[in-house]
C-alpha positions as CSV (number, residue, x, y, z in Angstrom):
1,M,-28.6,-14.6,15.2
2,N,-27.5,-13.5,11.7
3,T,-26.2,-9.9,11.9
4,T,-25.0,-9.7,8.3
5,P,-26.7,-6.7,6.6
6,K,-28.9,-7.3,3.6
7,A,-27.5,-6.4,0.1
8,A,-30.0,-3.5,-0.4
9,Q,-28.8,-1.9,2.9
10,V,-25.2,-1.9,2.0
11,L,-25.1,-1.1,-1.7
12,L,-24.4,2.7,-1.5
13,P,-22.2,2.4,1.7
14,L,-20.3,-0.4,0.0
15,V,-19.6,1.8,-3.0
16,L,-18.3,4.6,-0.8
17,I,-16.1,2.1,1.2
18,I,-14.7,0.5,-2.0
19,S,-13.9,4.0,-3.3
20,L,-11.5,4.3,-0.3
21,F,-9.3,1.6,-1.8
22,F,-9.0,3.8,-4.9
23,L,-8.2,6.9,-2.9
24,W,-5.4,5.3,-0.8
25,G,-4.0,3.6,-3.8
26,M,-3.6,7.0,-5.4
27,A,-1.8,8.4,-2.4
28,N,0.5,5.3,-2.1
29,N,1.7,5.4,-5.7
30,L,2.1,9.1,-5.9
31,N,5.0,8.4,-3.5
32,D,6.7,6.4,-6.2
33,I,6.7,9.5,-8.4
34,L,7.8,11.7,-5.4
35,I,10.9,9.6,-4.7
36,T,12.2,10.3,-8.2
37,H,11.0,13.9,-8.2
38,F,12.5,14.8,-4.8
39,K,15.8,13.0,-5.7
40,K,16.1,15.5,-8.5
41,L,14.7,18.5,-6.6
42,F,16.8,18.1,-3.4
43,T,19.8,16.1,-4.9
44,L,19.2,13.1,-2.6
45,S,20.9,9.8,-2.2
46,D,18.8,6.6,-2.7
47,F,18.7,6.3,1.1
48,K,17.4,9.8,1.7
49,A,14.9,9.6,-1.2
50,G,13.6,6.4,0.4
51,L,12.7,8.4,3.5
52,V,9.6,9.5,1.5
53,Q,8.2,6.0,2.2
54,S,9.7,5.9,5.7
55,A,7.8,9.0,6.7
56,F,4.6,7.7,5.0
57,Y,4.5,4.2,6.4
58,T,5.6,5.4,9.9
59,G,2.3,7.2,9.9
60,Y,0.5,3.9,9.4
61,F,2.5,2.4,12.3
62,V,1.9,5.1,14.8
63,F,-1.8,5.5,14.2
64,S,-3.0,2.0,13.6
65,I,-3.8,1.1,17.2
66,P,-5.3,4.6,17.9
67,A,-7.4,4.0,14.8
68,A,-8.6,0.7,16.2
69,L,-9.5,2.3,19.6
70,W,-11.2,5.2,17.9
71,M,-13.2,2.7,15.7
72,K,-14.2,0.7,18.8
73,R,-15.3,3.8,20.6
74,F,-17.1,5.6,17.7
75,G,-17.6,2.9,15.0
76,Y,-16.3,2.1,11.6
77,K,-18.0,5.1,9.9
78,A,-16.6,7.6,12.3
79,A,-13.1,6.2,11.7
80,V,-13.6,6.5,7.9
81,V,-14.7,10.2,8.2
82,F,-11.8,11.1,10.5
83,G,-9.3,9.3,8.3
84,L,-10.5,11.2,5.2
85,L,-10.2,14.5,7.0
86,L,-6.6,13.7,8.0
87,Y,-5.8,12.6,4.5
88,G,-7.1,15.9,3.1
89,M,-5.2,18.0,5.7
90,G,-1.9,16.3,4.7
91,A,-2.6,16.9,1.0
92,F,-3.2,20.6,1.7
93,M,0.1,20.8,3.5
94,F,1.9,20.2,0.2
95,Y,1.2,23.8,-0.8
96,P,3.3,25.5,1.9
97,A,5.9,22.8,1.8
98,A,6.5,23.6,-1.9
99,E,6.5,27.3,-1.3
100,L,9.2,27.0,1.4
101,R,10.9,24.2,-0.6
102,E,11.6,22.2,2.6
103,Y,12.0,18.4,2.3
104,S,11.2,17.9,6.0
105,L,7.8,19.6,5.5
106,F,7.0,17.3,2.6
107,L,7.9,14.4,4.8
108,L,5.6,15.8,7.6
109,A,2.7,16.2,5.0
110,L,3.2,12.6,3.9
111,F,3.1,11.4,7.6
112,V,-0.2,13.2,8.1
113,I,-1.7,11.7,4.9
114,A,-0.6,8.2,6.1
115,S,-2.1,8.8,9.5
116,G,-5.4,9.3,7.8
117,L,-4.9,6.2,5.7
118,A,-4.2,4.2,8.9
119,F,-7.8,5.0,10.0
120,L,-9.2,4.2,6.5
121,E,-7.4,0.8,6.2
122,T,-8.0,-0.2,9.8
123,S,-11.7,0.3,9.3
124,A,-12.4,-0.5,5.6
125,N,-10.6,-3.9,5.4
126,P,-12.4,-5.5,8.4
127,L,-15.7,-3.8,7.4
128,I,-15.5,-5.6,4.0
129,V,-14.8,-8.8,5.8
130,A,-17.7,-8.3,8.2
131,M,-20.2,-7.6,5.4
132,G,-20.8,-11.2,4.4
133,D,-20.1,-14.9,4.8
134,P,-16.8,-15.5,6.6
135,A,-16.2,-18.5,4.3
136,T,-15.8,-16.1,1.3
137,A,-14.0,-13.3,3.2
138,E,-10.7,-13.6,1.2
139,R,-12.6,-13.5,-2.1
140,R,-14.7,-10.5,-1.1
141,L,-11.8,-8.6,0.2
142,N,-9.8,-9.4,-2.9
143,F,-12.7,-8.0,-5.0
144,A,-12.8,-4.8,-3.0
145,Q,-9.0,-4.5,-3.2
146,S,-9.3,-5.0,-7.0
147,F,-10.3,-1.3,-7.2
148,N,-7.1,-0.2,-5.4
149,P,-4.9,-0.6,-8.5
150,F,-7.2,1.9,-10.4
151,G,-6.1,4.5,-7.8
152,C,-2.5,3.3,-8.1
153,I,-2.6,3.8,-11.9
154,A,-4.3,7.2,-11.5
155,G,-1.5,8.2,-9.1
156,I,1.2,7.3,-11.5
157,Y,-0.6,9.0,-14.4
158,I,-1.0,12.2,-12.4
159,G,2.6,12.1,-11.4
160,R,3.8,11.5,-14.9
161,E,1.7,14.1,-16.5
162,F,1.5,16.9,-13.9
163,I,4.6,16.4,-11.6
164,F,7.4,15.1,-13.8
165,S,8.6,17.9,-16.1
166,G,10.8,15.7,-18.3
167,H,13.7,18.2,-17.6
168,E,16.6,16.2,-16.2
169,P,19.7,18.3,-16.3
170,T,23.0,16.5,-15.7
171,A,25.4,17.6,-13.0
172,D,27.5,19.5,-15.6
173,E,24.4,21.3,-16.9
174,L,23.4,22.3,-13.4
175,A,26.9,23.6,-12.7
176,A,26.6,25.8,-15.9
177,M,23.4,27.5,-14.8
178,S,23.4,30.9,-13.3
179,A,22.0,31.5,-9.8
180,L,18.8,32.8,-11.3
181,Q,18.4,29.9,-13.6
182,L,18.9,27.4,-10.8
183,E,16.3,29.2,-8.6
184,Q,13.8,29.1,-11.5
185,F,14.4,25.4,-12.1
186,Y,14.1,24.3,-8.5
187,S,11.1,26.6,-7.9
188,S,9.3,25.2,-10.9
189,E,10.0,21.6,-9.9
190,A,8.8,22.2,-6.3
191,Q,5.6,24.0,-7.4
192,A,4.7,21.1,-9.7
193,V,3.3,19.1,-6.7
194,Q,1.0,21.9,-5.5
195,G,-1.9,21.6,-8.0
196,P,-2.3,17.8,-7.9
197,Y,-2.3,17.7,-4.1
198,L,-4.7,20.6,-3.7
199,V,-7.2,18.9,-6.0
200,L,-6.7,15.6,-4.2
201,G,-7.3,17.4,-0.8
202,V,-10.6,18.9,-2.1
203,V,-11.8,15.5,-3.4
204,V,-11.0,13.7,-0.2
205,V,-12.8,16.3,2.0
206,V,-15.9,16.1,-0.2
207,W,-15.8,12.3,0.1
208,A,-15.7,12.6,3.9
209,L,-18.9,14.7,3.7
210,L,-20.6,12.1,1.5
211,V,-19.7,9.3,4.0
212,L,-21.0,11.4,6.8
213,W,-24.3,12.1,5.0
214,V,-25.1,8.6,3.8
215,K,-26.9,6.2,6.2
216,F,-24.8,3.1,6.9
217,P,-25.9,-0.3,8.3
218,R,-25.7,-0.8,12.1
219,I,-22.5,-2.9,11.8
220,A,-20.7,0.2,10.5
221,T,-21.9,2.6,13.2
222,Q,-22.2,0.5,16.4
223,R,-20.0,1.4,19.3
224,T,-18.6,-0.9,22.0
225,Q,-19.0,0.4,25.5
226,D,-17.2,-2.5,27.4
227,D,-13.6,-3.3,27.7
228,I,-13.6,-5.9,25.0
229,G,-11.1,-4.8,22.3
230,G,-8.9,-2.9,24.7
231,W,-5.2,-3.5,25.6
232,A,-6.0,-7.0,27.0
233,D,-6.9,-8.0,23.4
234,Y,-3.5,-6.9,22.1
235,K,-1.8,-9.0,24.8
236,T,-3.8,-12.0,23.7
237,L,-3.0,-11.5,20.1
238,L,0.7,-11.0,20.7
239,R,0.7,-14.5,22.2
240,N,-1.0,-16.0,19.2
241,G,1.8,-17.4,17.1
242,Q,-0.3,-18.1,14.0
243,F,-1.7,-14.6,14.0
244,M,1.7,-13.0,14.6
245,F,3.1,-14.9,11.6
246,G,0.4,-13.2,9.6
247,V,1.5,-9.8,10.9
248,T,5.1,-10.7,10.1
249,A,4.1,-11.8,6.5
250,Q,2.3,-8.5,6.0
251,F,5.4,-6.6,7.2
252,F,7.5,-8.3,4.6
253,Y,4.8,-8.1,1.9
254,V,4.3,-4.3,2.2
255,G,8.1,-4.0,2.3
256,A,8.5,-5.9,-0.9
257,Q,5.8,-4.0,-2.8
258,V,7.0,-0.6,-1.7
259,C,10.6,-1.5,-2.4
260,I,9.9,-2.7,-6.0
261,W,7.5,0.2,-6.9
262,S,9.7,2.9,-5.2
263,F,12.9,1.9,-7.0
264,L,11.5,0.6,-10.3
265,I,12.3,3.9,-12.0
266,R,15.7,4.0,-10.3
267,Y,16.5,0.5,-11.4
268,G,15.8,1.5,-15.0
269,Q,17.9,4.7,-14.7
270,E,20.9,2.7,-13.5
271,T,20.6,-0.4,-15.7
272,M,19.4,1.4,-18.8
273,P,21.4,4.6,-18.9
274,G,19.8,7.5,-20.8
275,T,16.2,6.4,-20.3
276,G,14.1,9.3,-19.2
277,E,11.9,9.5,-16.1
278,K,8.7,9.8,-18.1
279,T,9.5,6.7,-20.1
280,L,10.4,4.7,-17.0
281,A,7.1,5.9,-15.4
282,N,5.3,4.0,-18.2
283,Y,6.9,0.8,-16.9
284,L,5.7,1.6,-13.4
285,M,2.3,2.2,-14.8
286,A,2.5,-1.1,-16.7
287,S,3.3,-2.9,-13.5
288,L,0.2,-1.4,-11.9
289,V,-2.0,-2.5,-14.8
290,L,-0.6,-6.0,-14.2
291,F,-1.4,-5.6,-10.5
292,M,-4.9,-4.6,-11.3
293,I,-5.4,-7.6,-13.7
294,G,-3.9,-9.9,-11.2
295,R,-6.4,-8.9,-8.5
296,F,-9.4,-9.9,-10.8
297,V,-7.6,-13.1,-11.9
298,A,-6.9,-14.0,-8.3
299,T,-10.5,-13.4,-7.2
300,A,-11.6,-15.7,-10.0
301,L,-9.0,-18.4,-9.2
302,M,-10.0,-18.4,-5.5
303,S,-13.4,-19.9,-6.5
304,R,-11.5,-23.0,-7.7
305,C,-8.5,-23.3,-5.4
306,R,-7.4,-22.4,-1.8
307,A,-6.3,-18.8,-1.3
308,A,-3.3,-19.8,0.8
309,W,-2.1,-22.3,-1.8
310,L,-2.4,-19.8,-4.6
311,M,-0.4,-17.2,-2.6
312,W,2.3,-19.8,-1.9
313,L,2.6,-20.4,-5.7
314,Y,2.7,-16.7,-6.4
315,A,5.3,-15.9,-3.8
316,L,7.7,-18.6,-5.1
317,T,7.2,-17.1,-8.6
318,N,8.3,-13.7,-7.4
319,V,11.3,-15.2,-5.7
320,L,12.5,-16.4,-9.1
321,L,11.6,-13.1,-10.8
322,C,13.6,-11.1,-8.2
323,A,16.5,-13.4,-8.6
324,Y,16.5,-12.8,-12.4
325,A,16.4,-9.0,-11.9
326,I,19.5,-9.4,-9.7
327,L,21.4,-11.7,-12.1
328,A,20.4,-10.0,-15.4
329,P,20.3,-6.2,-14.8
330,G,19.0,-4.3,-17.8
331,Y,15.8,-4.4,-19.9
332,S,14.9,-8.0,-19.2
333,G,15.6,-7.5,-15.5
334,L,13.3,-4.5,-15.5
335,L,10.6,-6.5,-17.2
336,A,11.0,-9.2,-14.5
337,L,10.4,-6.6,-11.8
338,V,7.4,-5.3,-13.6
339,A,6.0,-8.9,-13.8
340,T,6.2,-9.3,-10.0
341,S,3.3,-6.9,-9.6
342,F,0.9,-9.5,-11.2
343,F,1.9,-12.0,-8.5
344,M,1.9,-9.5,-5.7
345,S,-1.8,-8.6,-6.4
346,L,-3.4,-11.1,-4.1
347,M,-1.0,-10.9,-1.2
348,F,-2.1,-8.0,0.9
349,P,-5.8,-8.8,1.1
350,T,-5.2,-12.6,1.4
351,I,-2.7,-12.2,4.2
352,F,-5.1,-9.7,5.9
353,A,-8.2,-12.0,5.6
354,L,-6.3,-15.2,6.6
355,S,-5.0,-13.3,9.7
356,V,-8.2,-11.8,11.0
357,K,-11.2,-13.9,9.7
358,N,-11.3,-16.2,12.7
359,L,-10.5,-13.7,15.5
360,G,-14.1,-13.0,16.4
361,G,-14.3,-10.2,19.0
362,L,-10.5,-9.6,18.5
363,A,-11.0,-8.7,14.8
364,K,-10.7,-4.9,15.3
365,A,-7.6,-5.1,17.5
366,G,-6.2,-7.7,15.1
367,S,-6.8,-5.6,12.0
368,S,-4.9,-2.7,13.6
369,L,-1.9,-4.9,14.2
370,V,-2.0,-6.2,10.6
371,V,-2.2,-2.6,9.4
372,M,0.7,-1.6,11.7
373,A,2.8,-4.2,9.8
374,I,2.7,-1.6,6.9
375,I,5.8,-0.2,8.7
376,G,7.6,-2.7,6.6
377,G,7.3,-0.2,3.8
378,A,9.2,2.4,5.9
379,V,11.9,0.1,7.2
380,L,12.7,-2.1,4.2
381,T,12.6,0.7,1.6
382,A,15.3,2.6,3.6
383,V,17.3,-0.6,3.8
384,M,17.1,-1.2,0.1
385,G,18.1,2.4,-0.6
386,L,21.1,2.1,1.7
387,I,22.2,-1.2,0.0
388,S,21.8,0.6,-3.3
389,D,24.1,3.5,-2.2
390,L,26.7,1.0,-0.9
391,S,26.6,-1.3,-4.0
392,S,24.0,-1.0,-6.8
393,I,20.2,-0.9,-7.2
394,H,20.0,-4.3,-8.9
395,L,21.8,-6.0,-6.0
396,A,19.5,-4.3,-3.6
397,V,16.6,-6.3,-5.1
398,I,17.8,-9.0,-2.6
399,I,15.5,-7.3,-0.1
400,P,12.2,-8.0,-1.9
401,L,13.5,-11.4,-2.8
402,F,13.9,-12.3,0.9
403,C,10.4,-10.8,1.6
404,F,8.8,-13.2,-0.8
405,V,10.5,-16.1,0.8
406,V,8.9,-15.2,4.1
407,I,5.5,-14.8,2.5
408,A,5.8,-18.2,0.8
409,A,6.6,-19.8,4.2
410,F,3.5,-18.1,5.8
411,A,1.3,-19.2,2.9
412,R,2.5,-22.8,3.1
413,Q,1.8,-23.0,6.8
414,R,-1.7,-21.5,6.5
415,D,-2.5,-23.8,3.6
416,R,-1.5,-26.9,5.6
417,L,-3.7,-25.7,8.5
418,E,-6.7,-25.2,6.2
419,V,-6.3,-28.6,4.8
420,A,-6.1,-30.1,8.3
421,D,-9.2,-28.3,9.3
422,Q,-11.2,-29.6,6.3
423,P,-9.9,-33.2,5.9
424,L,-13.1,-34.3,4.1
425,A,-13.5,-31.4,1.8
426,K,-13.9,-32.0,-1.9
427,P,-10.5,-32.0,-3.7
428,E,-9.8,-28.7,-5.4
429,L,-7.3,-27.4,-7.8
430,G,-3.9,-27.3,-6.0
431,Q,-4.6,-30.2,-3.6
């Protein structure tokens, strides 16, 4: 029996779900601004500044399985509403954190935001996959994810215009300030985050109410009353080598993306001395524009070639670009890092779809494990920051380079499996 909902039934719900990709893109890339901002505000090392991402992506890791169990008990829609409310709560926590000027409170607020995003991503990604033909799951999810970069760009724009002050005093200039001047400077820098996050919190809560009010198709609201999807499913999945390779690939992909975007401004500051934070934020925004364009290009290309083959080609290209950024630090190296965003664009949704599309009743549990792999952003960003502190930021690019090697290996394996499963298929581009 075909349980796929009709197009007319899913139009408005689909718009609301696709909007989530925008909202969590905004939250993710505001972090790239916060790393630079907090480094100045709290005088942090690269390792400690990288804890912004560690706190954020740990929230994903901790709440991915609870999100899947919640989604199983109450349905996709309930998981989305609860995730949005957590997201809003974390955004509102920025106000007292800025008033008290406590770095640990900012990290806690980011953890709460990410906890909400764990519910959103665990529910939204498989829901997009479920709303249509499994044969086109990768293309459909890539289309939905194409709206994520709009949120990413909005996050960078908001950070550049409303959080970055452009005031970057040197150590000597700070030393020359009076106690009152220092207090005014740090207070102003801390309060710069309050307005943007208060507005974001209001928007997210309003969106939660909209999702609650709109009628969704049954696939989004149905609950499971039996034990299917419980802990036994996780044991089964952990023994599935092909699926776990997908989880591993997602760990390294998110690590690569977060490392590059988190330290792109830092790379420019070190390799192009004297370049201001607002100017370098433009390069970060350019990388996100390329990321957005790449999503639409990849969606189009997938109608002509295999998704896994295309991802293999993209991953190898990024290995070369990262190698260049290491060997040629400076303006051209910065441009190479910016260019990696175009080729990263298809990786998250493609890894996700390749990992969960054939899991059947294990899809909800599987999606939570793939989302848990986002912990790669917490672990690898901190490692890259530590390597930067011990050597230099351009040498630390070895971390994302290695990540793309792993992704290329996963893509190559999955492409061979797909070809083996369809030996009589019509030859396509890339065969």
